[in-house]
C-alpha positions, 0 to 999 in steps of 0.5 A: 499499500502507498503512503504519502511521502512528500507534498510537492509544489511547483514554483519559481524559486524553491529556496525562497518558497521553502524558506516561507513554509519552513518559517509558518510550520516551524521546520527547517530547510533541507541543507541541500536545498539549491535553485532546483529543489528544496525539502522542509521538514527536520525534527520539529515535523510530527512523525506522520506529516508529510514533509513539503517539496519544492521544484522549480518549473519554467511556467508560472501558476495559471488557476485556482489550486485544486489541492491545498493545504489546511492548517490548524491553529490555536489563534486564528487571528493571531496565526493570520497576522503572523502568517501575512508578516512572513509574505502570505497574502490574505484573500477572504474569511469564511464561517461555513459547516461550524468553522471559521477559517481564513484562505490565504496565498503563499509568495508564489500564489498558492492557495492554503488555509488556516483554521481552529478545529 
């Protein structure tokens, strides 16, 4: 049976996007990152969480992501302000399905959501 090893982002600048996500998650960037590939993980990553991998591609993002990360946090407003300070862009806030969440984009336009479950 297969298991998830990593979640991969196609991007223009792997080291920069890896640094953003490492700062968001409190993980480390692999020391062998270069302009073509970067990974984050390290000791702060829970054993059951996949690493994140960033690969350079020539084309830019063209449409809304069909798949995105949902991140859980204890204080939605404080975490929203923190990820914006790191370089995320606020998209909108929703309250549906008994949940309140905020949608952001990372520095290369990939959507992600913050929620408190």
